[in-house]
All heavy atoms as an XYZ file, in Angstrom:
891
protein
N      81.350    110.129     96.616
C      80.258    110.797     95.932
C      79.569    111.808     96.853
O      79.191    112.886     96.405
C      79.265    109.734     95.452
C      78.216    110.281     94.571
S      78.966    110.883     93.059
C      77.633    110.812     91.989
N      79.412    111.459     98.125
C      78.751    112.349     99.065
C      79.544    113.650     99.237
O      78.955    114.725     99.321
C      78.583    111.649    100.428
O      77.882    110.434    100.238
C      77.829    112.524    101.410
N      80.867    113.540     99.298
C      81.706    114.731     99.419
C      81.563    115.647     98.221
O      81.503    116.873     98.356
N      81.507    115.072     97.024
C      81.337    115.852     95.799
C      80.012    116.602     95.821
O      79.947    117.793     95.502
C      81.416    114.924     94.579
C      81.146    115.637     93.290
C      82.095    116.486     92.736
C      79.926    115.479     92.637
C      81.840    117.150     91.553
C      79.663    116.138     91.458
C      80.620    116.978     90.907
N      78.940    115.931     96.201
C      77.610    116.557     96.254
C      77.600    117.685     97.282
O      77.028    118.754     97.039
C      76.521    115.499     96.565
C      75.186    116.156     96.853
C      76.408    114.510     95.418
N      78.249    117.482     98.415
C      78.291    118.519     99.447
C      79.038    119.751     98.936
O      78.604    120.892     99.140
C      78.953    117.983    100.708
N      80.156    119.544     98.263
C      80.940    120.665     97.737
C      80.162    121.402     96.651
O      80.122    122.640     96.622
C      82.303    120.174     97.215
C      83.165    119.735     98.402
C      83.002    121.257     96.411
C      84.453    119.081     98.022
N      79.516    120.673     95.773
C      78.723    121.300     94.712
C      77.535    122.059     95.310
O      77.213    123.175     94.873
C      78.258    120.240     93.680
C      77.218    120.825     92.738
C      79.440    119.722     92.899
N      76.895    121.510     96.328
C      75.759    122.186     96.968
C      76.211    123.494     97.616
O      75.545    124.532     97.492
C      75.111    121.276     98.001
N      77.352    123.465     98.291
C      77.875    124.686     98.912
C      78.232    125.717     97.837
O      77.926    126.908     97.978
C      79.097    124.359     99.793
C      78.645    123.577    101.037
C      79.829    125.629    100.210
C      79.775    123.019    101.862
N      78.828    125.263     96.755
C      79.179    126.172     95.663
C      77.925    126.803     95.049
O      77.914    128.001     94.739
C      79.976    125.428     94.593
N      76.873    126.036     94.885
C      75.632    126.573     94.321
C      74.999    127.606     95.252
O      74.473    128.626     94.789
C      74.656    125.443     94.012
C      75.014    124.588     92.800
C      74.030    123.415     92.679
C      75.009    125.412     91.540
N      75.049    127.343     96.553
C      74.507    128.313     97.517
C      75.329    129.604     97.458
O      74.768    130.705     97.506
C      74.488    127.720     98.942
C      74.219    128.798     99.985
C      73.448    126.623     99.043
N      76.641    129.485     97.344
C      77.486    130.679     97.259
C      77.196    131.474     95.984
O      77.116    132.707     96.021
C      78.966    130.283     97.307
C      79.397    129.670     98.627
S      79.192    130.782    100.011
C      80.551    131.867     99.740
N      77.025    130.802     94.865
C      76.712    131.491     93.607
C      75.352    132.177     93.710
O      75.192    133.336     93.298
C      76.767    130.513     92.411
C      76.176    131.141     91.163
C      78.195    130.071     92.156
N      74.371    131.475     94.274
C      73.046    132.082     94.451
C      73.130    133.283     95.383
O      72.496    134.322     95.149
C      72.066    131.051     94.995
N      73.935    133.168     96.434
C      74.105    134.283     97.366
C      74.751    135.477     96.710
O      74.345    136.621     96.929
N      75.775    135.226     95.887
C      76.419    136.340     95.188
C      75.452    137.011     94.223
O      75.438    138.234     94.095
C      77.661    135.859     94.446
C      78.826    135.575     95.370
S      80.358    135.215     94.506
C      80.022    133.611     93.837
N      74.641    136.227     93.568
C      73.684    136.802     92.612
C      72.623    137.612     93.349
O      72.351    138.769     92.990
C      73.039    135.699     91.789
N      72.026    137.051     94.390
C      70.945    137.747     95.092
C      71.472    138.923     95.908
O      71.006    140.055     95.763
C      70.180    136.781     96.003
C      69.072    137.470     96.756
C      67.878    137.771     96.123
C      69.229    137.865     98.082
C      66.858    138.431     96.791
C      68.228    138.525     98.750
C      67.050    138.802     98.106
O      66.052    139.462     98.763
N      72.445    138.663     96.782
C      72.968    139.731     97.632
C      73.667    140.805     96.805
O      73.564    141.992     97.100
C      73.921    139.162     98.682
C      73.192    138.409     99.793
O      71.971    138.613     99.938
O      73.847    137.624    100.504
N      74.380    140.393     95.758
C      75.011    141.369     94.880
C      73.982    142.258     94.199
O      74.172    143.469     94.075
N      72.883    141.666     93.768
C      71.801    142.444     93.164
C      71.182    143.423     94.144
O      70.848    144.559     93.786
N      71.054    143.001     95.400
C      70.501    143.888     96.424
C      71.433    145.066     96.705
O      70.975    146.185     96.931
C      70.234    143.104     97.721
C      69.137    142.079     97.598
C      67.812    142.711     97.216
O      67.396    143.728     97.764
N      67.137    142.109     96.255
N      72.740    144.831     96.679
C      73.701    145.914     96.888
C      73.646    146.898     95.721
O      73.650    148.120     95.922
C      75.129    145.353     97.086
C      76.167    146.466     97.039
C      75.214    144.592     98.395
N      73.561    146.389     94.506
C      73.448    147.265     93.332
C      72.152    148.078     93.410
O      72.135    149.280     93.126
C      73.521    146.442     92.032
C      74.932    145.890     91.855
C      73.106    147.274     90.824
C      75.066    144.877     90.757
N      71.078    147.441     93.819
C      69.797    148.136     93.978
C      69.904    149.225     95.051
O      69.372    150.326     94.881
C      68.726    147.120     94.359
C      67.373    147.696     94.605
C      66.399    146.594     95.004
C      65.129    147.164     95.562
N      64.242    146.122     96.087
N      70.596    148.944     96.159
C      70.772    149.930     97.231
C      71.576    151.128     96.739
O      71.265    152.275     97.081
C      71.448    149.282     98.437
N      72.613    150.879     95.930
C      73.388    151.988     95.354
C      72.503    152.857     94.471
O      72.559    154.087     94.540
C      74.565    151.458     94.525
C      75.798    151.198     95.319
N      76.629    152.200     95.755
C      76.336    150.040     95.758
C      77.631    151.676     96.419
N      77.484    150.356     96.435
N      71.690    152.239     93.645
C      70.794    152.991     92.765
C      69.785    153.813     93.543
O      69.526    154.983     93.214
N      69.216    153.226     94.588
C      68.236    153.949     95.404
C      68.894    155.119     96.126
O      68.343    156.226     96.157
C      67.577    152.999     96.396
N      70.073    154.899     96.699
C      70.771    155.979     97.403
C      71.136    157.109     96.440
O      70.997    158.288     96.767
C      72.022    155.437     98.088
N      71.583    156.745     95.246
C      71.923    157.751     94.234
C      70.673    158.553     93.844
O      70.726    159.775     93.718
C      72.528    157.075     93.002
C      73.086    158.029     91.981
C      73.748    157.308     90.813
N      74.688    156.268     91.251
C      74.524    154.962     91.053
N      73.453    154.508     90.421
N      75.411    154.100     91.476
N      69.560    157.867     93.668
C      68.308    158.532     93.316
C      67.869    159.492     94.426
O      67.486    160.631     94.153
C      67.218    157.499     93.036
C      65.923    158.143     92.629
O      65.887    159.012     91.772
N      64.830    157.733     93.266
N      67.934    159.039     95.686
C      67.548    159.907     96.801
C      68.457    161.134     96.871
O      67.982    162.246     97.118
C      67.608    159.154     98.127
C      66.550    158.096     98.281
C      66.858    156.877     98.879
C      65.256    158.290     97.839
C      65.902    155.893     99.033
C      64.288    157.309     97.974
C      64.616    156.117     98.583
O      63.670    155.140     98.738
N      69.755    160.951     96.645
C      70.687    162.084     96.685
C      70.370    163.080     95.570
O      70.352    164.293     95.802
C      72.130    161.585     96.572
N      70.116    162.584     94.363
C      69.778    163.475     93.236
C      68.473    164.225     93.508
O      68.392    165.438     93.260
C      69.656    162.683     91.938
C      70.963    162.347     91.313
N      71.757    163.262     90.668
C      71.629    161.171     91.237
C      72.852    162.685     90.234
N      72.797    161.404     90.567
N      67.469    163.528     93.995
C      66.179    164.176     94.249
C      66.296    165.230     95.350
O      65.683    166.298     95.254
C      65.124    163.130     94.615
C      64.778    162.183     93.491
C      64.175    162.902     92.285
O      63.558    163.944     92.406
N      64.382    162.347     91.120
N      67.056    164.937     96.395
C      67.236    165.916     97.470
C      68.004    167.134     96.963
O      67.671    168.273     97.316
C      67.972    165.266     98.638
N      69.017    166.912     96.126
C      69.763    168.040     95.560
C      68.855    168.897     94.683
O      68.924    170.130     94.713
C      70.963    167.537     94.760
N      67.995    168.256     93.914
C      67.043    169.024     93.078
C      66.073    169.817     93.939
O      65.751    170.969     93.631
C      66.268    168.076     92.171
C      67.064    167.576     91.013
C      66.204    166.732     90.073
N      67.053    166.057     89.123
C      67.281    164.744     89.105
N      66.670    163.969     89.980
N      68.070    164.212     88.213
N      65.590    169.202     95.023
C      64.659    169.901     95.910
C      65.329    171.139     96.506
O      64.717    172.212     96.582
C      64.182    168.965     97.025
N      66.577    170.999     96.908
C      67.297    172.144     97.462
C      67.618    173.191     96.426
O      67.574    174.393     96.703
N      67.942    172.775     95.215
C      68.316    173.718     94.155
C      67.154    174.596     93.709
O      67.369    175.615     93.051
C      68.882    172.959     92.963
N      65.958    174.233     94.058
C      64.791    175.035     93.680
C      64.554    176.213     94.619
O      63.706    177.055     94.341
C      63.546    174.151     93.642
C      63.599    173.124     92.554
C      62.385    172.215     92.574
O      61.452    172.410     93.346
N      62.403    171.216     91.726
N      65.297    176.277     95.700
C      65.095    177.340     96.687
C      65.931    178.571     96.313
O      67.092    178.681     96.648
C      65.452    176.844     98.088
C      64.586    175.704     98.564
C      63.116    176.064     98.621
O      62.779    177.224     98.979
O      62.293    175.191     98.309
N      65.304    179.479     95.597
C      65.961    180.689     95.101
C      65.695    181.849     96.061
O      64.592    181.985     96.596
C      65.432    181.046     93.689
C      65.655    179.889     92.723
C      66.047    182.332     93.162
C      67.102    179.538     92.510
N      66.696    182.692     96.274
C      66.551    183.897     97.082
C      65.748    184.911     96.267
O      66.284    185.545     95.349
C      67.930    184.444     97.438
C      67.865    185.657     98.345
O      66.773    186.222     98.542
O      68.941    186.041     98.845
N      64.468    185.036     96.588
C      63.583    185.903     95.796
C      63.944    187.377     95.919
O      63.809    188.137     94.958
C      62.133    185.670     96.189
C      61.578    184.286     95.865
C      60.140    184.149     96.359
C      61.660    184.019     94.378
N      64.407    187.817     97.089
C      64.814    189.216     97.256
C      65.956    189.574     96.324
O      65.934    190.623     95.672
N      66.941    188.707     96.235
C      68.076    188.935     95.338
C      67.632    188.890     93.882
O      68.077    189.700     93.062
C      69.173    187.892     95.605
C      70.412    188.124     94.815
N      70.622    187.565     93.582
C      71.510    188.889     95.081
C      71.796    187.945     93.124
N      72.357    188.747     94.016
N      66.760    187.966     93.553
C      66.255    187.849     92.184
C      65.508    189.112     91.770
O      65.706    189.630     90.667
C      65.353    186.629     92.044
C      64.704    186.412     90.678
C      65.777    186.138     89.621
C      63.714    185.272     90.735
N      64.667    189.625     92.661
C      63.878    190.817     92.333
C      64.753    192.067     92.221
O      64.491    192.938     91.388
C      62.793    191.025     93.379
C      61.702    190.000     93.278
C      60.616    190.200     94.321
N      59.620    189.146     94.192
C      59.132    188.461     95.200
N      59.523    188.719     96.438
N      58.233    187.512     95.000
N      65.792    192.159     93.055
C      66.618    193.379     93.022
C      67.666    193.360     91.909
O      67.993    194.406     91.365
C      67.302    193.596     94.374
O      68.211    192.549     94.636
N      68.175    192.198     91.543
C      69.240    192.149     90.539
C      68.818    191.479     89.236
O      69.483    191.632     88.218
C      70.462    191.377     91.076
O      70.094    190.016     91.297
C      70.985    192.001     92.353
N      67.759    190.696     89.291
C      67.336    189.958     88.100
C      68.120    188.675     87.884
O      67.933    187.992     86.879
N      69.024    188.341     88.820
C      69.815    187.115     88.713
C      69.407    186.133     89.798
O      69.305    186.499     90.967
C      71.309    187.440     88.864
C      71.850    188.310     87.769
C      73.315    188.639     87.981
O      73.917    188.108     88.938
O      73.846    189.425     87.199
N      69.195    184.896     89.434
C      68.834    183.902     90.455
C      70.048    183.550     91.323
O      71.178    183.478     90.841
C      68.380    182.697     89.640
C      69.037    182.850     88.322
C      69.209    184.315     88.098
N      69.774    183.387     92.616
C      70.824    182.991     93.550
C      70.200    182.034     94.562
O      69.085    182.242     95.020
C      71.398    184.216     94.258
C      72.483    183.892     95.254
C      73.013    185.148     95.937
O      72.544    186.259     95.694
N      73.984    184.970     96.800
N      70.926    181.002     94.913
C      70.441    179.993     95.847
C      70.354    180.568     97.257
O      71.264    181.258     97.710
C      71.398    178.802     95.829
C      70.940    177.498     96.436
C      69.693    176.978     95.720
C      72.049    176.466     96.342
N      69.235    180.311     97.926
C      69.076    180.674     99.336
C      69.636    179.507    100.156
O      69.000    178.454    100.238
C      67.601    180.910     99.648
C      67.354    181.321    101.081
O      68.273    181.187    101.923
O      66.231    181.756    101.380
N      70.817    179.661    100.754
C      71.484    178.525    101.399
C      70.658    177.846    102.494
O      70.586    176.623    102.549
C      72.763    179.125    101.975
C      73.000    180.360    101.198
C      71.647    180.862    100.806
N      70.035    178.619    103.365
C      69.256    178.023    104.463
C      68.045    177.267    103.941
O      67.755    176.145    104.364
C      68.808    179.102    105.439
C      69.910    179.619    106.294
C      69.368    180.543    107.350
N      70.467    181.272    107.945
C      70.347    182.451    108.499
N      69.177    183.049    108.533
N      71.399    183.044    109.015
N      67.317    177.889    103.023
C      66.123    177.241    102.478
C      66.501    176.008    101.663
O      65.793    174.996    101.697
C      65.339    178.225    101.615
N      67.626    176.071    100.939
C      68.069    174.930    100.135
C      68.427    173.750    101.022
O      68.026    172.608    100.765
C      69.264    175.327     99.274
N      69.176    174.012    102.083
C      69.549    172.937    103.005
C      68.317    172.350    103.675
O      68.175    171.124    103.785
C      70.522    173.465    104.058
C      70.970    172.400    105.030
C      71.984    172.920    106.043
O      72.359    174.105    105.978
O      72.386    172.126    106.897
N      67.409    173.205    104.087
C      66.181    172.748    104.740
C      65.331    171.901    103.800
O      64.818    170.847    104.192
C      65.379    173.962    105.224
O      64.172    173.543    105.800
N      65.192    172.331    102.547
C      64.387    171.580    101.576
C      64.993    170.208    101.297
O      64.286    169.203    101.223
C      64.240    172.367    100.279
N      66.315    170.146    101.165
C      66.985    168.870    100.897
C      66.847    167.928    102.092
O      66.541    166.738    101.929
C      68.449    169.100    100.560
N      67.059    168.446    103.292
C      66.926    167.608    104.484
C      65.489    167.146    104.694
O      65.248    166.005    105.104
C      67.435    168.356    105.715
C      68.953    168.529    105.789
C      69.325    169.441    106.955
C      69.650    167.192    105.894
N      64.529    168.027    104.395
C      63.117    167.627    104.499
C      62.795    166.496    103.525
O      62.056    165.568    103.871
C      62.195    168.821    104.242
C      62.134    169.752    105.420
O      62.439    169.383    106.550
N      61.763    170.990    105.159
N      63.343    166.563    102.317
C      63.117    165.479    101.357
C      63.692    164.173    101.895
O      63.033    163.130    101.851
C      63.729    165.803     99.995
C      63.583    164.654     99.042
C      62.398    164.448     98.351
C      64.601    163.717     98.878
C      62.234    163.357     97.512
C      64.451    162.627     98.042
C      63.260    162.457     97.361
O      63.105    161.362     96.550
N      64.921    164.217    102.387
C      65.542    162.996    102.921
C      64.743    162.433    104.095
O      64.554    161.217    104.202
C      66.983    163.273    103.353
C      67.956    163.625    102.234
C      69.323    163.949    102.813
C      68.044    162.506    101.216
N      64.264    163.302    104.962
C      63.450    162.867    106.095
C      62.150    162.229    105.611
O      61.703    161.221    106.140
C      63.156    164.067    106.986
C      62.881    163.717    108.423
C      62.870    164.945    109.310
N      64.080    165.697    109.005
C      64.172    167.020    108.841
N      63.214    167.764    108.994
N      65.270    167.633    108.523
N      61.548    162.834    104.581
C      60.271    162.337    104.053
C      60.406    160.931    103.470
O      59.516    160.103    103.622
C      59.750    163.316    102.996
C      58.282    163.292    102.806
C      57.740    164.435    101.945
N      58.480    164.718    100.735
C      59.152    165.847    100.506
N      59.189    166.798    101.403
N      59.781    166.033     99.373
N      61.527    160.644    102.805
C      61.713    159.315    102.214
C      62.358    158.344    103.189
O      62.492    157.160    102.888
C      62.514    159.367    100.889
C      61.751    160.140     99.839
C      63.906    159.912    101.089
N      62.782    158.838    104.362
C      63.280    157.960    105.410
C      64.712    157.489    105.265
O      65.027    156.360    105.631
N      65.594    158.353    104.751
C      67.006    157.983    104.642
C      67.872    159.004    105.365
O      67.473    160.151    105.557
C      67.476    157.842    103.172
C      66.758    156.713    102.474
C      67.306    159.126    102.407
N      69.055    158.570    105.762
C      70.018    159.436    106.426
C      70.877    160.134    105.378
O      71.215    159.531    104.358
C      70.919    158.622    107.348
C      70.195    157.959    108.502
C      69.696    158.968    109.519
O      70.416    159.952    109.790
O      68.585    158.781    110.023
N      71.233    161.373    105.654
C      72.081    162.075    104.706
C      72.578    163.388    105.258
O      72.147    163.838    106.316
N      73.498    163.983    104.520
C      74.021    165.290    104.899
C      73.943    166.208    103.686
O      73.963    165.749    102.545
C      75.460    165.175    105.391
O      76.287    164.694    104.362
N      73.850    167.511    103.965
C      73.698    168.512    102.908
C      74.730    169.606    103.113
O      74.964    170.050    104.235
C      72.272    169.121    102.933
C      72.131    170.203    101.881
C      71.229    168.048    102.749
N      75.338    170.022    102.020
C      76.298    171.117    102.049
C      75.934    172.106    100.947
O      75.744    171.718     99.798
C      77.710    170.569    101.814
O      78.616    171.618    101.611
N      75.817    173.380    101.315
C      75.484    174.425    100.349
C      76.610    175.442    100.336
O      76.995    175.956    101.384
C      74.155    175.124    100.713
C      73.823    176.205     99.701
C      73.030    174.121    100.819
N      77.152    175.721     99.138
C      78.197    176.746     99.029
C      78.311    177.234     97.592
O      78.224    176.450     96.659
C      79.549    176.194     99.493
O      79.971    175.167     98.639
N      78.495    178.526     97.445
C      78.742    179.152     96.145
C      77.771    178.732     95.052
O      78.171    178.363     93.954
C      80.179    178.870     95.683
C      81.204    179.467     96.633
O      80.895    180.513     97.232
O      82.299    178.887     96.762
N      76.506    178.752     95.342
C      75.507    178.456     94.320
C      75.344    176.985     93.998
O      74.725    176.642     92.995
N      75.898    176.108     94.817
C      75.713    174.674     94.570
C      75.295    173.983     95.856
O      75.576    174.465     96.958
C      76.998    174.044     94.027
O      77.984    174.009     95.029
N      74.630    172.872     95.695
C      74.201    172.072     96.833
C      74.663    170.638     96.595
O      74.512    170.106     95.496
C      72.668    172.146     97.047
C      72.246    171.307     98.244
C      71.912    171.767     95.800
C      70.810    171.568     98.684
N      75.259    170.054     97.618
C      75.754    168.686     97.532
C      75.080    167.859     98.618
O      75.064    168.263     99.788
C      77.285    168.642     97.721
O      77.885    169.492     96.742
C      77.808    167.233     97.563
N      74.527    166.731     98.221
C      73.821    165.853     99.148
C      74.508    164.492     99.156
O      74.769    163.919     98.096
C      72.338    165.685     98.742
C      71.622    164.754     99.691
C      71.643    167.036     98.688
N      74.787    163.984    100.344
C      75.366    162.656    100.504
C      74.375    161.797    101.286
O      73.940    162.185    102.370
C      76.708    162.718    101.262
O      77.595    163.554    100.529
C      77.312    161.337    101.405
N      74.021    160.659    100.711
C      73.055    159.741    101.328
C      73.773    158.461    101.705
O      74.558    157.924    100.926
C      71.894    159.438    100.348
C      71.003    158.345    100.883
C      71.096    160.697    100.079
N      73.486    157.972    102.909
C      74.065    156.714    103.382
C      72.934    155.781    103.778
O      72.054    156.163    104.545
C      74.982    156.960    104.597
O      75.994    157.889    104.217
C      75.625    155.678    105.066
N      72.957    154.572    103.210
C      71.979    153.551    103.573
C      72.711    152.264    103.942
O      73.885    152.091    103.627
C      70.992    153.259    102.423
O      71.725    152.780    101.296
C      70.210    154.490    102.021
N      72.005    151.368    104.598
C      72.563    150.090    105.015
C      71.811    148.981    104.309
O      70.578    148.963    104.297
C      72.454    149.929    106.548
C      72.918    148.562    106.983
C      73.253    151.011    107.240
N      72.554    148.062    103.691
C      71.952    146.929    102.989
C      72.416    145.630    103.651
O      73.586    145.290    103.585
C      72.350    146.938    101.509
C      71.846    145.756    100.724
C      70.333    145.659    100.729
O      69.649    146.643    100.514
N      69.818    144.489    100.998
N      71.506    144.890    104.296
C      71.906    143.615    104.909
C      72.095    142.533    103.851
O      71.439    142.540    102.818
C      70.736    143.290    105.834
C      69.576    144.012    105.254
C      70.119    145.226    104.571
N      73.015    141.635    104.127
C      73.245    140.476    103.266
C      72.360    139.343    103.802
O      72.351    139.085    104.995
C      74.711    140.062    103.308
C      75.665    141.196    102.952
S      75.442    141.813    101.309
C      76.504    140.725    100.443
N      71.643    138.662    102.922
C      70.699    137.640    103.364
C      71.189    136.214    103.166
O      70.808    135.328    103.922
C      69.364    137.811    102.630
C      68.699    139.115    102.945
N      68.121    139.389    104.151
C      68.545    140.237    102.207
C      67.627    140.605    104.150
N      67.871    141.146    102.970
N      71.999    135.984    102.167
C      72.386    134.609    101.854
C      73.860    134.341    102.132
O      74.208    133.314    102.715
C      72.047    134.261    100.388
C      70.538    134.342    100.170
C      72.571    132.884    100.017
C      70.101    134.109     98.748
N      74.738    135.241    101.717
C      76.170    134.995    101.874
C      76.565    134.936    103.350
O      76.166    135.795    104.133
C      76.981    136.081    101.172
C      76.946    136.050     99.652
C      77.728    137.221     99.087
C      77.501    134.746     99.115
N      77.342    133.925    103.721
C      77.780    133.823    105.117
C      78.938    134.782    105.373
O      79.600    135.246    104.451
C      78.247    132.370    105.222
C      78.680    132.020    103.846
C      77.780    132.796    102.916
N      79.159    135.069    106.614
C      80.285    135.919    106.969
C      80.000    136.683    108.240
O      78.838    136.845    108.635
N      81.059    137.196    108.890
C      80.865    137.918    110.150
C      80.189    139.275    109.947
O      79.390    139.689    110.760
C      82.290    138.077    110.683
C      83.167    137.975    109.483
C      82.451    137.077    108.513
N      80.527    139.976    108.883
C      79.932    141.290    108.629
C      78.873    141.119    107.549
O      79.178    141.080    106.366
C      81.016    142.268    108.177
C      80.489    143.685    108.052
O      79.392    143.953    108.577
O      81.165    144.513    107.427
N      77.614    141.047    107.951
C      76.544    140.749    107.011
C      75.763    142.002    106.621
O      74.608    141.924    106.239
C      75.624    139.697    107.596
C      76.400    138.419    107.867
C      75.597    137.205    108.111
N      74.296    137.140    107.539
C      73.982    136.456    106.451
N      74.900    135.812    105.790
N      72.745    136.407    106.029
N      76.402    143.162    106.725
C      75.757    144.425    106.381
C      76.720    145.239    105.523
O      77.898    145.341    105.823
C      75.392    145.215    107.659
C      74.846    146.577    107.309
C      74.389    144.446    108.490
N      76.206    145.807    104.446
C      76.978    146.675    103.565
C      76.443    148.101    103.713
O      75.234    148.323    103.653
C      76.839    146.225    102.086
C      77.311    144.795    101.905
C      77.578    147.174    101.162
C      78.780    144.590    102.079
N      77.337    149.060    103.914
C      76.947    150.462    103.983
C      77.173    151.085    102.610
O      78.258    150.983    102.048
C      77.776    151.202    105.043
O      77.583    150.559    106.300
C      77.353    152.653    105.153
N      76.121    151.719    102.086
C      76.152    152.311    100.755
C      76.099    153.827    100.903
O      75.237    154.357    101.593
C      74.941    151.814     99.929
C      74.896    152.491     98.586
C      74.975    150.313     99.786
N      77.032    154.522    100.256
C      77.066    155.982    100.293
C      77.107    156.506     98.858
O      77.925    156.068     98.064
C      78.303    156.477    101.060
O      78.271    155.939    102.375
C      78.333    157.984    101.138
N      76.213    157.437     98.558
C      76.159    158.072     97.236
C      76.047    159.580     97.425
O      75.408    160.051     98.356
C      74.973    157.562     96.427
C      75.093    156.125     95.984
C      76.128    155.906     94.896
O      76.481    156.877     94.189
O      76.570    154.767     94.745
N      76.656    160.332     96.508
C      76.647    161.785     96.570
C      76.157    162.360     95.239
O      76.479    161.827     94.187
C      78.065    162.319     96.859
O      78.506    161.778     98.102
C      78.096    163.828     96.936
N      75.371    163.431     95.331
C      74.893    164.127     94.133
C      74.977    165.625     94.392
O      74.876    166.077     95.529
C      73.458    163.732     93.816
N      75.150    166.374     93.330
C      75.251    167.826     93.453
C      74.401    168.503     92.394
O      74.246    168.000     91.283
C      76.700    168.274     93.328
N      73.852    169.656     92.760
C      73.173    170.536     91.807
C      74.010    171.811     91.791
O      74.207    172.458     92.816
C      71.748    170.821     92.239
N      74.538    172.148     90.637
C      75.468    173.262     90.487
C      74.872    174.322     89.596
O      74.266    174.019     88.570
C      76.816    172.771     89.908
C      77.396    171.695     90.814
C      77.787    173.902     89.716
C      78.566    170.960     90.208
N      75.050    175.579     89.996
C      74.577    176.712     89.191
C      75.468    176.828     87.958
O      76.629    177.221     88.058
C      74.631    177.984     90.019
C      74.116    179.195     89.248
O      73.482    179.001     88.192
O      74.362    180.315     89.703
N      74.941    176.485     86.812
C      75.678    176.576     85.564
C      74.909    177.453     84.597
O      74.232    176.972     83.696
C      75.892    175.190     84.943
C      76.781    174.295     85.782
C      77.014    172.964     85.107
O      76.026    172.246     84.878
O      78.180    172.669     84.817
N      75.012    178.747     84.785
C      74.332    179.695     83.926
C      75.094    179.763     82.607
O      76.296    180.024     82.583
C      74.248    181.071     84.581
C      73.591    182.056     83.650
C      73.517    180.982     85.906
N      74.394    179.518     81.515
C      75.017    179.565     80.208
C      74.353    180.650     79.364
O      73.149    180.821     79.423
C      74.893    178.210     79.506
C      75.610    177.126     80.260
C      75.479    175.783     79.555
O      74.952    175.697     78.460
N      75.959    174.751     80.195
N      75.152    181.394     78.582
C      74.582    182.490     77.783
C      73.686    181.975     76.670
O      73.727    180.922     76.211
C      75.783    183.203     77.219
C      76.966    182.302     77.434
C      76.569    181.279     78.441
């Protein structure tokens, strides 16, 4: 009977760990995705005003867009990279989520999410 109780107790701890730690990993993915989207939006708002005034067409200012996206990531305290090319900005955010209940040698999960803001001018 003692062996059965020990096995059931270990199984319950593992199920609880999968539920809690799994939920934390899903939450980390959502947060990283949100930070990437927000940083891409912040960068996409940086329009080259000189080009807009001379041609009447909006064009992304690559330096200002990258700077705005990186400033957003710095402000919220996450690591990330920004790439600007051909009127689009792509932001990749990487966060680390520690595992609290599940046993194992590697108790940290690295979460990476990417978002892009693309110039899609429609008539």
